N, C-alpha and C positions, 0 to 999 in steps of 0.2 A: 921266471918261464912257466908259464898255466902249463900243464900236462893232465894230458883228457887222458880218462881209461882207453885202453885198445878195445873198444865196441864200438856200434853204432852209436851217433850223435840224440842223446836225450836230452830229457829236460830239467834232471838231475845236474846233468855237466854243465849244460848255457847256463841253467842258473848260477851255478858254483861260479862260471865265470865273469857274471856280471856283478854279483859280489866279492870278486878280487881285485874287477877294472870299473869303478863306478865313473871316471873320467873320460875313458876312451872305448867306448861299448860296442867299438861298429865287430861287423862277421870279420873286416879285413884283420883287424887287429886280434882277436880270437883264433884267427887260423897263423897269424905270424907269432905268436906265443903259444903254438899248439901242436905236440910232435905227433898228433893224429889226423887232423880234421883240415882240409883244406878248406879254402873260402866257396869252391863250387858243394862241394857235401854240406858244409851248412847255409848255404842257402838252399838247397832243395830241401833242408831238413824245417827248417822255417817258412820255405813255401807251405809244405804241407803239412803241416804243424797247425792245428789250431789253439792258442791261446787265449781263452774265454775269460771274461769278467769274473764270471762264477767259478773258475779253479781258484782267483785268489781268495775267495769268501772261503770255501774248504778248506784251502789249506791256514785261513786263519783262526777259524770260528771256535775253533775247539783250545785255542790260547789266549782267549781275548775274556779279561774281567773286568762283566757287565756291573754298570752304575745307574740306581736312577738319575742320580744327577747328571747322567756320560752327557754330551755333546756330540754332533755330528758336524763334522768340519768339511766344505765343500772349496776347492782351489783347482786352479787348470795350473799347467806347465807349457812351455813349448821344449819338442827335441830339436834341437838346431840341429839341420840340414842344408845351413848355408851354400854347403860343397856340391849338393847335390841336385841331378835334373831331372833323373828319370825314377825316382823313388818313391811306387806308391801310399798319398793322402799327404805329400807333402805340399802345402802350401803358403803362401804369405802370409802373415800373423802377428800382431803385437805381440810380445815376449817383454815380459817383465823385469826379467834375470837382466836381458839384452838393451833393456830402457828403449827400445826401436823393432822396428819391423823387420822381421827377419824369414826366411823357408827355413820350416818345420813343418816336426807333425806335432797337432795339439792333445793333449789329454786331460779330462775331468777327472779329479780322483774327489772319492769322499773315503774320510779319516775318522774314526772310532777313537774318540776319546774320555779317558777316563780324567774326570775332574776328582774325584779321591786320592788316586795312588798317582796321577800326574803319567799316566800311560795313553801309549796312543797305537793304533793298527791301523792300517789300509784293507780295505772291506770293499769295495768296489771302484771302479773307472770306466771310464766312456773315450772313445777317440772319437776328437772331432773331428768329423769329415761330412761338410754339410754337403759338399756336391757327392756325396755319396748317398745319406737316406736323409738329405732337408733337414736334417736337426739344430738347433741352435745349442746355446752351451747352457740353455734355461733352461732346454727343453732337456737335456743329458742331467742338470741338477735335479729337478721336477722328478725326473723317470727314478734315479736313486735312490732320493726321499720317503718316493710311495714305496720301493723296494724295501728300503729298511724299515718301514710301517708294518706292510701288508705280506710281505714276502718271510725278511729277516726275522720279523718282530723283536725288534731292537728296544731294549731300556736307555730314554732319554729324553732330558728335559729341553734343548735348546740349541738350535744351531747357527753355525759361524759360519759366515762366507765373503766374500771380496766382496768392492764395490759394483763390481761386473754385476752383479746379483743384486743390485739391489733395485728391485724392478715391481714396478705393478701386476708382472703377470708373475711371478715367485712369493713375495711378501706374503702376501692374503691368502694364498693359496695353504702357505707353512700355517698361518694362524687358524686357518680352518681345521686344521688337524690336531689343534690344542697346543702345538709349539711357542716356544719363547724364540725367538731370533735375535744376532745382535750382526751389525754391517755396515762397515764404512760407508762414509757418502763421499761424495769428489767436492770439491771445494766450490765450485761452480754450480754443484747442484739448487732449483732455484725452492724456497720452503716458504711457508706462514707461520707467525706463531699468533694468528685468530685462526677466523673462521674460514681463512681461501677465498671469501671474496673481499672486494676487487683482488681483479688480478696485478693492480699496482700495488697489493701489499708485500706480492714475492719478493723475495729476495737474494743472494746469495748466501750459501750458509756462513762463509766465511766472513762474511760483514754485518753477520750478527751483532749485538750488543751483551756482552753478559755480564750480570748482577752477579754479587758473590756466592748468593743462596743457589742460583740456577747452573753454579760451577757444580756444585757439591750435591743439586739433585734433580740437575737437568733444568731442559725448555721441553715443554710440550707445541708441538710441532705441526704440521701436516705438509707433506709434500706435493708439489705440483705433478695434477694429471693423477692422481689419487681421488677416490669417493671423497664427497665432501666432509663426509662426517670420522672420516679414517686419520686416524690421531698415531704421534710416533711420541717416542722422546728420545732427546738429542743430547748428545755430550761431547763438551771439546777435551780432548783429551791432548796435552800441550809436551811431545816426546822428547822437544828439544827446543834450543833456539832456531833451529833453521824448519821443523818441524810442528806442525802443527795438525792432529787428526780430527773428522765427525763422525762420530758414531751413533746409529741408533736403532733403536729397540723397541717390540709390539707392548714390552710389561712397562706400563705405565707408571707401576709400583717403585721403579728400578733407582736405586741411587748411588753417585758413583764412591762411595766409602765403603758398599757391602764389599763381602767376599767375593761374591760371583761377580762383579764386575771389574775388581782388578784381574782375578781369573781371566774372565775372557778377552780383556786389553791386553792381555800376553800371550794368548792365543792365538789372536789376530795380530800381532805385532812377527809370529816367531812364522 
C-alpha cells in the first residue's frame, strides 16, 4: 500500500505515487492506496495546482549530459480514458498502442537523446487539445523545436520524429535551422525518383524498386506536394519478414552503413 505522509497533498507525494503505480495512475487508485488522501482531496489538489511544461525542464536540466551529437526526439502518446465521460481534454483520437481510435488525452513529447552515452531525458511536452487552443500536433512540435534552440540553447545535430510529422509544414522549418532530421514515411506516401514532373511519375513508396547500391546508399527522391527542388534521401529498412520501414532524411550524404544511421534507426524503432 502507498503511504502518504500526514501533510497536505504535495507535488512530491503525487509524483511518488506516479512512480510507484505506472499502470493505474488514476486519483481513485491513489486514494484507495493512501492512508491519508481522499479522492476529493486529491482532486482539489490537481484542480488548483498548475503543472506547466517548464517544471519538467526545471527538474531535469541539471542532470542532462549534453552532446553536440545529440538528438531531439518528438513523439506522441494517448492516455487511455475510454471509460471517462466528463474529464476535460478527453477526445476521440488514434492511439498507436491500441491501434484504434479511442477516448483519451493526447500528449506530444520532446525527449533529448545523448547518442554518445545512450541516455535520454524528457525535456518538454504539450497537451493535444485543438478545441481549446486551436493547435495541431505539428504546431506543438514546431513550438518545442524552436524553444529548444532559442530558449534552452540545446546542442543537438538531428531531429527524430514519427511519420505523423513528415509534413511540408515542419520539415523545411527544421532544415532552415540547419538541423538534420530522420522520420519514417507511410508506405502509401507518393514519391518520385526524378524531378517531380510529370505527376504520373509519382509512385507509392512501397512500390519502388531497389538496386543493391540503393539499399546501401539510399534513393534520392522528391516527395509529392513539396517544392520542386526539395530532395530527400530515402532508406528501405527490413525490420522483419512482416515489416518494412521507409525512412527519409534531409542529409543527402547519409549512407545506411554509417554508424549514425544505425543509431537513428534504433531510436525510431524504440
